[in-house]
DOMAR-289961 format. One record per residue (C-alpha): x, y, z. Coordinates in steps of 0.1 Angstrom, whole numbers, plus 2048, in hexadecimal, padded with zeros to 3 digits. Layout:
<atoms>
x, y, z
X, Y, Z
...
</atoms>
This chain:
<atoms>
x, y, z
7E7, 5F3, D97
808, 5F4, D87
81F, 617, D96
830, 628, D7C
859, 622, D76
869, 63A, D8B
87B, 64E, D6D
85C, 658, D5E
84C, 679, D55
82F, 670, D68
838, 679, D8E
836, 698, D9F
855, 6AC, DA3
868, 6AD, DC6
859, 6C5, DDD
86D, 6E2, DED
865, 6D6, E12
87A, 6F4, E24
86B, 70E, E0D
845, 705, E10
848, 6FD, E38
85A, 723, E3B
84E, 73B, E1E
85E, 75B, E2C
882, 746, E29
878, 742, E05
888, 75B, DEF
88C, 74C, DD2
867, 74D, DBC
85E, 73E, D9F
84E, 752, D89
838, 744, D69
849, 759, D4D
829, 754, D34
811, 763, D4D
828, 77F, D58
82D, 788, D35
805, 788, D2E
801, 79D, D4E
819, 7B4, D44
80C, 7B7, D20
7E9, 7B7, D30
7F6, 7D6, D47
806, 7E7, D27
7E5, 7E6, D13
7D1, 7F2, D2D
7E5, 811, D37
7E5, 819, D11
7BF, 817, D10
7BF, 82C, D2E
7D4, 843, D1F
7C3, 849, CFE
79F, 849, D14
7AE, 866, D28
7B7, 878, D0B
798, 876, CFA
787, 882, D1A
7A2, 8A0, D1B
795, 8A9, CF6
773, 8A5, D01
775, 8BA, D1D
789, 8DB, D0A
76D, 8D6, CED
754, 8DC, D0B
764, 8F5, D1A
768, 90A, CFC
743, 907, CF5
739, 913, D17
751, 92F, D14
747, 939, CF3
721, 939, CFC
72B, 94D, D19
73A, 968, D04
71E, 963, CEB
707, 96D, D0C
718, 989, D18
717, 999, CF4
6F3, 997, CF5
6F1, 9A3, D17
707, 9C4, D07
6F2, 9C6, CEA
6D1, 9C3, D01
6DE, 9DD, D17
6ED, 9F7, CFE
6CB, 9F3, CE9
6B6, 9FE, D0A
6CE, A1A, D13
6C7, A29, CF2
6A1, A26, CF2
6A0, A3C, D0F
</atoms>
């Protein structure tokens, strides 16, 4: 087996021994910019989707409330009409 030359790109980068052995002392955190951008765009998209769902729920809730209130008003009007009819018969 032949070993690759020293200047080859096939070798691993040098490890930060002090940073690996003492993680509390390592203040320089490397972040992969591509994955952090993907995560940020995913979070923005999910927040937008939750906002749209909340708006739909609010509109549906307002419609349900309007239907229930109008049903109660119609029922009360019917009761009032029935009571006045009974009172006129007596």
